[in-house]
C-alpha positions in Angstrom: 21.3 -2.4 -16.7 18.8 -0.3 -14.8 20.4 3.1 -15.4 20.0 5.7 -18.2 16.4 6.6 -17.5 17.0 10.2 -16.4 14.1 12.5 -17.2 11.6 9.7 -17.4 8.4 11.7 -16.5 5.4 9.4 -16.4 3.3 9.3 -13.3 1.7 6.4 -11.4 -1.3 5.8 -9.2 -2.0 3.1 -6.7 -5.8 2.8 -6.0 -6.7 0.8 -2.9 -10.2 -0.5 -2.7 -11.4 -1.9 0.6 -14.4 -4.1 0.9 -15.9 -7.1 2.9 -13.8 -10.2 2.4 -16.5 -12.0 0.5 -16.9 -9.1 -1.9 -13.3 -9.0 -3.2 -14.0 -10.8 -6.5 -17.0 -8.6 -7.2 -14.9 -5.5 -6.6 -12.2 -6.9 -8.8 -14.6 -7.4 -11.8 -16.3 -4.0 -11.2 -13.0 -2.2 -11.0 -11.7 -4.0 -14.1 -14.6 -2.4 -16.1 -13.8 1.0 -14.5 -10.2 1.1 -15.5 -11.0 -0.3 -19.0 -13.2 2.8 -19.5 -10.0 4.9 -19.2 -7.7 2.8 -21.2 -7.0 5.6 -23.7 -5.5 7.8 -21.0 -4.2 5.3 -18.4 -2.3 2.1 -18.7 -3.3 -0.7 -16.3 -0.2 -2.4 -15.0 -1.5 -4.6 -12.2 -4.3 -5.6 -9.9 -3.7 -7.5 -6.7 -5.6 -8.7 -3.6 -4.0 -8.6 -0.3 -2.9 -11.9 1.2 -0.7 -11.0 4.2 -1.4 -7.7 5.9 -4.8 -5.9 6.0 -7.2 -8.2 4.2 -10.2 -7.3 2.0 -8.2 -4.9 -0.1 -7.7 -4.7 -3.9 -4.8 -2.6 -5.2 -4.6 -1.3 -8.8 -1.4 0.2 -10.3 -1.8 2.4 -13.3 0.6 4.6 -15.4 -0.3 8.0 -16.8 1.5 9.9 -19.5 0.7 13.3 -18.1 -0.4 15.0 -14.8 -3.5 16.2 -16.5 -4.6 12.7 -17.4 -4.0 11.6 -13.9 -6.0 14.5 -12.5 -8.9 13.9 -14.8 -9.1 10.3 -13.8 -8.9 11.2 -10.1 -11.8 13.7 -10.6 -13.8 11.0 -12.3 -13.6 8.8 -9.3 -14.1 11.5 -6.7 -17.2 12.9 -8.4 -18.7 9.5 -9.2 -21.7 8.3 -7.2 -20.4 4.8 -8.0 -16.6 4.9 -8.0 -14.9 2.0 -9.7 -18.4 0.6 -10.4 -18.2 -0.8 -6.9 -19.6 1.9 -4.7 -22.3 -0.3 -3.1 -19.7 -2.6 -1.5 -16.7 -0.4 -1.0 -15.9 0.5 2.6 -13.1 2.9 1.7 -11.2 4.1 -1.4 -7.6 5.5 -1.5 -5.9 6.9 -4.5 -2.2 7.9 -4.3 -0.1 9.7 -6.9 3.6 8.8 -7.4 6.6 9.7 -9.6 9.0 6.9 -10.4 12.7 6.9 -9.4 14.1 8.4 -12.5 17.0 5.9 -12.8 14.7 2.9 -12.9 13.1 1.6 -16.1 9.4 2.0 -16.8 7.1 -0.9 -15.7 6.3 -3.4 -18.4 3.8 -6.2 -18.1 5.5 -9.5 -17.3 5.6 -12.4 -14.9 7.4 -11.5 -11.7 5.2 -13.4 -9.2 3.0 -14.9 -8.2 4.0 -13.3 -4.9 4.2 -9.5 -4.8 5.3 -7.3 -1.9 4.3 -3.7 -1.5 6.6 -1.9 0.9 6.0 1.7 1.9 8.5 3.8 3.9 7.4 7.0 5.5 10.4 9.3 5.5 11.6 12.0 7.8 11.4 15.5 6.4 14.2 16.0 3.9 14.8 12.3 3.7 13.9 11.7 0.0 17.0 13.1 -1.6 19.5 10.9 0.3 17.1 7.9 -0.2 17.2 8.4 -3.9 20.9 8.7 -4.0 21.4 5.6 -1.9 19.0 3.5 -4.0 20.7 4.5 -7.3 24.1 3.4 -6.0 22.8 0.1 -4.7 20.7 -1.1 -7.6 23.5 -2.7 -9.7 25.6 -4.2 -6.8 22.5 -5.9 -5.5 21.3 -7.0 -8.9 20.4 -10.6 -7.9 17.9 -9.1 -5.6 16.9 -5.9 -7.4 16.0 -7.6 -10.6 12.9 -8.6 -8.7 12.0 -4.9 -8.2 9.0 -3.9 -10.2 9.2 -0.2 -9.4 10.1 2.3 -6.7 8.2 5.6 -6.5 8.0 8.6 -4.3 4.6 10.1 -3.3 3.4 13.4 -4.7 0.8 13.9 -2.1 0.5 13.3 1.6 3.4 12.7 3.9 6.9 12.1 2.5 7.1 8.4 1.6 8.2 5.9 -1.0 6.5 2.8 -2.2 8.3 -0.1 -3.9 6.8 -3.2 -5.4 8.6 -6.5 -5.7 7.8 -9.8 -7.4 8.9 -13.2 -6.3 8.3 -16.8 -7.2 7.6 -17.6 -3.5 8.0 -16.2 0.0 11.0 -18.6 0.3 12.7 -17.0 -2.7 12.1 -13.6 -1.2 13.6 -14.5 2.1 16.6 -16.2 0.5 17.4 -13.2 -1.8 17.1 -10.7 1.0 19.3 -12.8 3.3 21.9 -13.1 0.5 21.9 -9.4 -0.2 22.2 -8.5 3.4 24.9 -11.0 4.0 26.9 -9.6 1.1 26.6 -6.1 2.4 25.0 -4.8 -0.8 21.6 -4.2 0.8 20.0 -2.1 2.2 21.0 1.0 0.3 23.5 3.1 2.2 21.9 6.2 3.7 18.4 4.7 3.3 17.4 3.2 6.6 18.5 6.3 8.5 15.7 8.3 6.9 12.8 5.9 7.4 10.3 7.0 10.0 7.9 4.0 9.6 7.8 1.0 7.3 4.9 -1.3 6.3 4.9 -4.4 4.1 1.9 -6.1 2.4 2.0 -9.4 0.5 -0.5 -9.5 -2.4 -1.4 -11.9 -5.2 -2.3 -10.8 -8.7 -5.8 -11.1 -10.0 -6.3 -13.2 -13.1 -6.6 -10.1 -15.3 -3.5 -8.4 -14.0 -0.9 -7.6 -16.7 1.8 -8.0 -14.0 1.4 -11.6 -12.8 
């Protein structure tokens, strides 16, 4: 069951590190050292390189126990002359703060992949509340599909949006599960699509050191 997590208050951050294509492994190893420096205040959950979508990007998912811990780690990167120990090769750096959907369980390291999908939905103003309601009602009926859901989160900064991460054995498995859920009428969540302004999807593969793999 995916219910019973009301009040779950941890925060998450997705860091997106962009670099030249041939520098992705260098950035991966440099960022691994960076996040290891903060392991007492932040839990590293995953690191992925983009495979389908905008290439030359490394994404890192971390969990924070408190807002203060997240803010301190954000300041460390912003004030550093060498953020993520990769400043010489980084072309851009994005850091996004999220709160999890309270009815979903916390993320635990495990094998979901090796194919991960990052989906971000930009929502119309006021669209988050009905989106949350629709998702909560749809999780259990679509369990064959949603058991592949790593997490869904809503952004705490920037425009209204949610980002959900999925893990599959293959792109073929992803397509089959989605087709089955759509065909059975249990997906997408009722009231969800009506509040989506823009949607993007990225396929990413875990780095060897990623706890989620």
